[in-house]
C-alpha positions, 0 to 999 in steps of 0.5 A: 456586274460580273455576276449578271454577266456571268448569269447571261453569257450562262443563259446563253451557252446551255440552250447551244450545250443542250442542243449540242449534246441532243444531236450526239446522242441522237447521232450516237443512236443511229449509228447503233441502228445501222448497226445493228441492222448490218449485224443482222443482215451478216447474221442471214448471209452466213450460211453462204459461207459453208454452202460455198464451202460444200459446193467448192468441195464437190466441184473438186470431187468431181472433177478428182471422179471424172479425170480417174473415169477419164483415164479408164475406169472399172464398169463397176466404178462407173455404175456408181459413179452415174448413180451419184450423180444421178441425184443431183443431176437435171432432167435433160443430164438424166437421158444422157446419165441413163444413155451412159449407164446402158453403155456402162452395163454392156462393158460388164457383161463383156467383162463377166463373159469373158471371164466365165469362158476363160478369155480372160487372158485373151481379152479384155474391156477397157471403159472411159469417157470415150470409149468402152474398148474391147480388145482380144488376141490374134489367136483367139480370131486369127490364123498367124499371117491369116484374116480369115475367122477362126469357127472358135472365134465365132462365139466370142463376136456373136456374144459381143454382136447381140451386147452391140444391138442393146445400143446405136452407139457407132463401132471403131473396130483396128487391127495390130499386129506385131513388127514380124514381116510379111514374108508370105501370103496373099499380104504384102505388109502388116498393114495390109494384114491388120487392115484385113481382119478388122473389115473381117471383124465387121463382116461377121457382124454386118452378117449378124445383123448390125447395119454397116453404116454403124462401122469403121475400120483402121489398119495400123500394122505394128505401128501402134504396140501396146508392149515391146516387140523386143519378146515374144511375149509381148509380140502376142499383145500386139497382135490385136483386135480391138473393138471400141464402142464411141460413147455416148457424149452429153451435147453442150 
């Protein structure tokens, strides 16, 4: 009797055990397939990791290069940077970069002219993201206390005017003096003298064929020195005319 009962229990239990085992196998198989699919999907997206690293590196590089250019860089450096940017730029960006390249060529031509004409110590070209600044020492352009251009100054200004004709950019001319007060002459103070000198330079450019609406003038007197006025050399550096070619900015 007990043997019959055992067989009956076995007959009832075995089908359920088989169904449970089969269900477990199906579940494991389903999990395995899902895992394989996720592994394949993850493998397909692995390329995004080095790509993201590359993009991050390029962003950091261009931020560093822009910072260097913003603070002031040589024209040779900027031409190299423009060439690199053009390789990855879109159509609209390339048009802007071509304008920048033209501006850089003007800066290079000015640097070359000043070096060849032995004006290296008296004329400087500085390139930044906002402007090309040409700084000319007053002894090159004017006699002490005067705002009439010297005859030998016209050669340098004519060279600058010729290069400006190849650009549409606005030009800001600034006059600067040292802190020595004016005691005689037609000007009451250094403000008037610095402004008169800036106007003299603009008048020369207009007379050479450049349109007047491109120019503006500022006279700062002794109030924007580049160095200390305590020494003779320092005062000489502070007496200057700055011709600022306003650079083309990219529209956003």
